[in-house]
DOZA-61546 format. One record per residue (C-alpha): residue number from 1; residue in one letter; y, z, x. Coordinates in steps of 0.5 Angstrom, whole numbers, plus 500, padded with zeros to 3 digits. Layout:
// residues N
   i aa north  up east
 NUM  A     Y   Z    X
...
This chain:
// residues 584
   i aa north  up east
   1  X   442 391  767
   2  X   437 393  762
   3  X   437 390  755
   4  X   433 396  753
   5  X   437 400  747
   6  X   434 406  751
   7  X   436 405  758
   8  X   443 408  759
   9  X   447 403  763
  10  X   452 407  768
  11  X   456 400  769
  12  X   457 399  761
  13  X   464 402  759
  14  X   461 406  753
  15  X   455 409  758
  16  X   458 416  756
  17  X   460 415  749
  18  X   457 415  742
  19  X   450 417  742
  20  X   449 416  749
  21  X   454 422  751
  22  X   451 428  754
  23  X   444 427  754
  24  X   439 432  754
  25  X   436 433  761
  26  X   429 432  761
  27  X   429 428  768
  28  X   429 421  765
  29  X   435 419  761
  30  X   432 413  758
  31  X   427 418  755
  32  X   432 423  753
  33  X   436 417  749
  34  X   429 415  746
  35  X   428 422  743
  36  X   435 423  741
  37  X   435 416  737
  38  X   428 418  734
  39  X   430 424  731
  40  X   437 422  728
  41  X   433 416  725
  42  X   429 421  721
  43  X   435 422  718
  44  X   436 415  715
  45  X   441 412  720
  46  X   440 405  723
  47  X   442 402  730
  48  X   448 399  727
  49  X   451 406  725
  50  X   449 409  731
  51  X   453 404  735
  52  X   459 406  732
  53  X   464 412  735
  54  X   461 418  734
  55  X   466 423  730
  56  X   464 430  730
  57  X   467 435  724
  58  X   467 442  725
  59  X   465 445  719
  60  X   468 452  718
  61  X   466 453  710
  62  X   463 460  708
  63  X   462 464  702
  64  X   465 469  706
  65  X   472 465  707
  66  X   475 463  701
  67  X   481 460  705
  68  X   476 455  707
  69  X   473 454  700
  70  X   475 447  699
  71  X   472 445  706
  72  X   466 441  702
  73  X   471 436  699
  74  X   475 436  706
  75  X   469 434  710
  76  X   467 428  705
  77  X   474 426  705
  78  X   474 426  713
  79  X   467 422  713
  80  X   470 417  708
  81  X   476 416  713
  82  X   472 416  719
  83  X   467 410  716
  84  X   473 406  713
  85  X   475 406  721
  86  X   469 404  723
  87  X   466 411  726
  88  X   460 415  725
  89  X   462 422  722
  90  X   457 428  724
  91  X   459 434  721
  92  X   456 441  724
  93  X   457 448  723
  94  X   461 453  727
  95  X   463 461  726
  96  X   468 462  720
  97  X   472 468  721
  98  X   476 471  715
  99  X   482 476  715
 100  X   480 480  710
 101  X   472 480  711
 102  X   471 481  719
 103  X   470 488  721
 104  X   473 491  725
 105  X   478 485  725
 106  X   478 478  725
 107  X   482 478  732
 108  X   476 481  735
 109  X   472 475  733
 110  X   477 469  735
 111  X   475 468  742
 112  X   468 468  740
 113  X   469 463  735
 114  X   473 459  740
 115  X   467 459  745
 116  X   463 457  739
 117  X   467 451  738
 118  X   468 449  745
 119  X   460 449  747
 120  X   458 446  740
 121  X   464 440  742
 122  X   461 440  749
 123  X   454 440  747
 124  X   453 435  742
 125  X   455 427  743
 126  X   462 426  740
 127  X   467 421  742
 128  X   473 425  738
 129  X   473 432  734
 130  X   476 434  727
 131  X   477 441  727
 132  X   477 444  720
 133  X   481 451  719
 134  X   486 455  716
 135  X   485 462  716
 136  X   489 466  721
 137  X   485 466  727
 138  X   481 460  725
 139  X   486 455  727
 140  X   488 458  734
 141  X   480 459  735
 142  X   479 452  734
 143  X   485 449  738
 144  X   483 454  744
 145  X   476 451  744
 146  X   478 444  744
 147  X   483 445  749
 148  X   478 447  754
 149  X   473 442  752
 150  X   478 436  753
 151  X   476 431  748
 152  X   480 427  743
 153  X   481 433  738
 154  X   485 433  731
 155  X   486 439  727
 156  X   486 439  719
 157  X   489 445  716
 158  X   485 447  709
 159  X   492 448  706
 160  X   495 454  702
 161  X   493 457  695
 162  X   497 456  689
 163  X   501 462  686
 164  X   500 466  680
 165  X   504 469  675
 166  X   504 477  673
 167  X   508 479  667
 168  X   512 473  668
 169  X   513 474  675
 170  X   511 469  680
 171  X   506 472  685
 172  X   502 470  691
 173  X   498 473  697
 174  X   500 476  701
 175  X   507 479  701
 176  X   507 480  694
 177  X   500 484  695
 178  X   503 489  700
 179  X   509 490  695
 180  X   505 491  689
 181  X   501 496  693
 182  X   507 499  696
 183  X   509 500  689
 184  X   502 503  687
 185  X   503 508  693
 186  X   510 510  691
 187  X   507 512  684
 188  X   512 506  681
 189  X   506 502  677
 190  X   499 505  675
 191  X   492 503  676
 192  X   492 498  670
 193  X   498 494  673
 194  X   495 494  680
 195  X   488 491  677
 196  X   492 486  673
 197  X   496 484  679
 198  X   490 484  683
 199  X   487 478  679
 200  X   493 474  680
 201  X   495 474  687
 202  X   490 469  689
 203  X   490 463  684
 204  X   486 459  688
 205  X   482 458  694
 206  X   486 456  700
 207  X   490 460  705
 208  X   496 465  704
 209  X   502 462  700
 210  X   507 465  704
 211  X   509 464  711
 212  X   504 469  714
 213  X   500 467  720
 214  X   496 462  717
 215  X   502 458  714
 216  X   505 459  721
 217  X   499 456  725
 218  X   499 450  720
 219  X   506 449  722
 220  X   505 450  729
 221  X   500 445  729
 222  X   504 440  726
 223  X   509 442  731
 224  X   504 441  737
 225  X   503 434  734
 226  X   496 436  734
 227  X   495 434  726
 228  X   497 428  722
 229  X   504 428  720
 230  X   505 432  714
 231  X   499 436  715
 232  X   501 443  715
 233  X   504 444  708
 234  X   500 440  702
 235  X   496 446  698
 236  X   489 446  699
 237  X   487 444  692
 238  X   492 438  691
 239  X   490 430  692
 240  X   495 430  698
 241  X   491 435  702
 242  X   485 430  701
 243  X   489 424  703
 244  X   491 428  709
 245  X   483 429  710
 246  X   482 422  710
 247  X   487 420  714
 248  X   485 425  719
 249  X   478 422  719
 250  X   481 415  721
 251  X   486 417  726
 252  X   480 421  730
 253  X   476 414  730
 254  X   483 411  733
 255  X   484 417  738
 256  X   476 416  740
 257  X   478 408  742
 258  X   484 410  745
 259  X   481 416  749
 260  X   487 420  747
 261  X   485 427  750
 262  X   488 433  748
 263  X   491 434  754
 264  X   496 428  753
 265  X   498 432  746
 266  X   498 439  748
 267  X   504 439  754
 268  X   509 443  756
 269  X   514 439  751
 270  X   509 440  745
 271  X   509 448  746
 272  X   516 448  747
 273  X   517 445  740
 274  X   512 449  737
 275  X   516 455  740
 276  X   522 452  736
 277  X   519 452  730
 278  X   516 459  730
 279  X   523 461  731
 280  X   526 457  725
 281  X   520 458  720
 282  X   521 466  721
 283  X   514 465  723
 284  X   508 471  724
 285  X   509 475  730
 286  X   501 473  731
 287  X   504 466  733
 288  X   506 468  739
 289  X   499 471  741
 290  X   496 465  739
 291  X   501 460  742
 292  X   500 464  749
 293  X   492 464  748
 294  X   492 456  747
 295  X   497 455  752
 296  X   493 459  757
 297  X   487 454  756
 298  X   492 449  758
 299  X   494 452  765
 300  X   500 455  762
 301  X   504 461  761
 302  X   509 463  755
 303  X   515 465  758
 304  X   517 471  753
 305  X   524 472  756
 306  X   525 464  755
 307  X   523 465  748
 308  X   528 470  747
 309  X   533 466  749
 310  X   531 460  745
 311  X   531 465  739
 312  X   538 466  740
 313  X   540 459  739
 314  X   535 457  734
 315  X   536 460  727
 316  X   531 461  721
 317  X   532 455  716
 318  X   526 456  712
 319  X   527 460  706
 320  X   520 463  705
 321  X   517 470  704
 322  X   517 475  707
 323  X   524 472  710
 324  X   526 469  704
 325  X   524 467  697
 326  X   520 461  696
 327  X   512 459  697
 328  X   508 454  701
 329  X   508 449  695
 330  X   515 449  695
 331  X   516 448  702
 332  X   511 442  701
 333  X   515 439  695
 334  X   521 440  699
 335  X   518 435  704
 336  X   514 439  709
 337  X   515 439  716
 338  X   519 433  716
 339  X   525 436  713
 340  X   525 442  718
 341  X   524 438  724
 342  X   529 433  722
 343  X   534 439  722
 344  X   531 442  728
 345  X   532 435  732
 346  X   537 437  737
 347  X   533 442  739
 348  X   526 439  740
 349  X   523 434  745
 350  X   523 428  741
 351  X   519 424  747
 352  X   512 429  746
 353  X   506 425  744
 354  X   502 426  738
 355  X   495 425  735
 356  X   498 418  732
 357  X   500 415  739
 358  X   507 416  737
 359  X   512 421  739
 360  X   515 426  735
 361  X   521 423  734
 362  X   518 417  732
 363  X   514 421  727
 364  X   521 424  724
 365  X   524 417  723
 366  X   518 414  720
 367  X   518 420  715
 368  X   525 417  712
 369  X   532 420  711
 370  X   530 426  706
 371  X   533 428  700
 372  X   536 434  696
 373  X   532 441  696
 374  X   533 448  697
 375  X   528 451  701
 376  X   530 448  708
 377  X   537 450  710
 378  X   542 446  714
 379  X   543 449  721
 380  X   550 451  718
 381  X   547 455  713
 382  X   541 459  716
 383  X   537 464  712
 384  X   538 468  719
 385  X   543 467  724
 386  X   537 467  730
 387  X   530 466  731
 388  X   525 470  726
 389  X   522 474  732
 390  X   526 478  738
 391  X   523 480  744
 392  X   524 487  746
 393  X   524 491  753
 394  X   524 498  756
 395  X   521 503  759
 396  X   516 504  753
 397  X   514 496  754
 398  X   515 494  761
 399  X   511 488  759
 400  X   515 487  753
 401  X   514 488  745
 402  X   516 484  739
 403  X   520 485  733
 404  X   520 480  727
 405  X   528 481  726
 406  X   528 476  720
 407  X   524 481  716
 408  X   527 488  718
 409  X   532 492  715
 410  X   539 491  718
 411  X   541 498  718
 412  X   535 500  722
 413  X   535 495  728
 414  X   540 500  731
 415  X   536 506  731
 416  X   535 513  735
 417  X   530 517  732
 418  X   524 523  733
 419  X   517 520  734
 420  X   512 522  730
 421  X   506 520  733
 422  X   499 518  731
 423  X   493 518  737
 424  X   489 512  733
 425  X   488 509  727
 426  X   483 515  725
 427  X   489 520  726
 428  X   493 516  722
 429  X   489 515  716
 430  X   487 523  716
 431  X   495 525  716
 432  X   499 519  714
 433  X   499 522  706
 434  X   499 529  707
 435  X   504 533  704
 436  X   504 537  710
 437  X   506 531  715
 438  X   513 533  719
 439  X   517 527  718
 440  X   523 524  715
 441  X   526 517  714
 442  X   530 518  720
 443  X   524 519  724
 444  X   520 513  728
 445  X   512 513  727
 446  X   508 511  733
 447  X   501 509  733
 448  X   497 509  739
 449  X   490 505  741
 450  X   490 499  737
 451  X   491 494  742
 452  X   487 489  745
 453  X   482 494  748
 454  X   484 500  744
 455  X   481 498  737
 456  X   478 494  740
 457  X   481 487  738
 458  X   488 489  736
 459  X   488 489  729
 460  X   494 489  724
 461  X   494 496  723
 462  X   501 496  726
 463  X   504 495  719
 464  X   504 503  718
 465  X   504 505  711
 466  X   510 509  709
 467  X   508 516  709
 468  X   506 518  701
 469  X   511 523  701
 470  X   517 519  703
 471  X   515 513  699
 472  X   515 517  693
 473  X   522 519  695
 474  X   524 512  695
 475  X   524 510  702
 476  X   522 503  703
 477  X   522 502  710
 478  X   522 506  717
 479  X   522 504  724
 480  X   514 503  726
 481  X   512 502  733
 482  X   505 500  736
 483  X   501 496  741
 484  X   497 493  735
 485  X   499 487  731
 486  X   501 486  723
 487  X   500 481  718
 488  X   505 475  718
 489  X   506 476  711
 490  X   508 483  712
 491  X   516 486  713
 492  X   519 492  715
 493  X   523 494  722
 494  X   516 494  726
 495  X   515 494  733
 496  X   509 491  735
 497  X   505 488  741
 498  X   507 494  746
 499  X   505 492  753
 500  X   501 494  757
 501  X   497 498  751
 502  X   496 505  751
 503  X   488 505  752
 504  X   489 502  759
 505  X   495 507  761
 506  X   501 504  758
 507  X   507 508  757
 508  X   506 508  750
 509  X   500 513  751
 510  X   504 518  754
 511  X   509 519  748
 512  X   509 525  744
 513  X   511 528  737
 514  X   518 530  738
 515  X   520 525  743
 516  X   527 521  742
 517  X   526 513  742
 518  X   532 508  742
 519  X   531 501  738
 520  X   536 496  739
 521  X   535 489  737
 522  X   542 487  739
 523  X   540 489  746
 524  X   533 487  746
 525  X   531 495  748
 526  X   526 499  746
 527  X   526 506  750
 528  X   523 512  750
 529  X   528 517  752
 530  X   525 522  757
 531  X   526 521  765
 532  X   522 517  769
 533  X   520 524  773
 534  X   517 527  766
 535  X   514 520  764
 536  X   510 520  771
 537  X   508 527  770
 538  X   505 526  763
 539  X   502 520  766
 540  X   499 524  772
 541  X   496 530  767
 542  X   494 525  762
 543  X   487 522  763
 544  X   486 515  760
 545  X   479 513  759
 546  X   479 505  758
 547  X   474 504  752
 548  X   467 501  754
 549  X   461 498  751
 550  X   454 498  753
 551  X   452 491  751
 552  X   453 485  747
 553  X   460 481  745
 554  X   463 488  745
 555  X   462 489  752
 556  X   464 482  754
 557  X   470 483  750
 558  X   472 490  753
 559  X   471 487  760
 560  X   475 481  760
 561  X   480 481  754
 562  X   487 480  757
 563  X   494 483  754
 564  X   498 481  748
 565  X   503 477  753
 566  X   497 473  755
 567  X   494 471  748
 568  X   489 477  748
 569  X   484 471  751
 570  X   478 473  755
 571  X   481 472  763
 572  X   475 467  765
 573  X   477 462  759
 574  X   484 461  761
 575  X   485 455  766
 576  X   488 456  773
 577  X   495 456  772
 578  X   497 450  775
 579  X   503 447  770
 580  X   507 454  770
 581  X   511 457  764
 582  X   514 454  758
 583  X   519 453  756
 584  X   521 451  763
């Protein structure tokens, strides 16, 4: 055994830990460690500091990402927690993706961010990693990357924004954004009021204050056991959020010492718990796509049929927009996820392990008995009697489609109508507001070619606007169908994620204006009312050319991206399916 601090000892228990981990290859391991220490000491570190467990901190702060505007404060708090627990914090940058600033869509870049996260976690010496994310695609991307990297990993949510006030009315992004923009399109408010409310919708840094995709993924992350208890709900600018950050740093050190790797947390039981929570919070339809992607990195498939069965017995209990009335800061004041999980206990796998080393059931008990509040309903008085999301099937969607039934118009969920077809997003923009558009409130709007490959990136264009002439006539909802997504903050009777997508020759590609379509949420049906022979004839005579690209990330995306039911991940990043489906 060498006494040299620069000679790696393969027999020592920490031979592949801390600064000795993943040494750069120069053909001489001793020199590799010697060189690494020389450079890190240039930053002022001592040998005593370098001998501690190294905790990586993924820094996703960006001027283009106001949802992560509190990242500097969170990083400092995480560092404090790491040092108090005896570790060495090392923050490092990764890609940061914001929903409103990323073109063509943030979903297009989610997989790239996941690859960046995975490779930086693998490449740099760290014994555990803290993942700081909040905006819609950042938490999924980080969990996907961490799942593939396999280290002890803990998620820190950036937190929701505060609500604002517009002429005496409480408002918050982004359900109220859509509501007020709808009023403007309908001519109900003028440009001056639109500008006034624009100043109030986002009252601070942080993620959307309703149950959009960001809040959904925050709740899902806590349900998975990958955050500290209570980590989903504190708003971004509160002391509670900073304290959670400090606790996260300290827990990361303990996870490194215990070698509590991510595969011990992201188990089939954890994913089933997350699916229950997704249904009970009236969560974003995007949550299914992201859960499928994260599960795929663990060798699991999400069973959509089983998800729908779960939905029939899991009511919506959380009274948050767009399914209810409240905002995330109200949810936090009501006790956050502990209050919800307490109500869901009979439906959860309480033995699922969390990042604390304790089970989910133990954490629920540690949270205490709860208190009176009106944001989380008891199971006997739900917001909606079934889960927020239903899975639809039929000749229009052989691989399934999704509807957020808790945010839809009950009068439209059993509906047959005439199709008004838009071939792509450009066609929609060109014709949707034309007074010449042949459309009535009883029709069904169909938008093609906004799926994973068609757009590309499956944008949130599934929230097709109400045609202007109908909006001005007072129409508030109309059935809409696409192979794309919509924001979790949106509402309406909207069928999404039609699989397979039209760009690869799915049945949606062959729908024509004037066709009859039947939607029956009760029967979980979405059907094009033409004969099989007619559909086959159309498929034979219609040439569908899949999108291609000559170079770069777009080429990689189009060649390898999967469909919505597999999470819109790259096929080569999914783990071998060795575990099976969830729920099992």
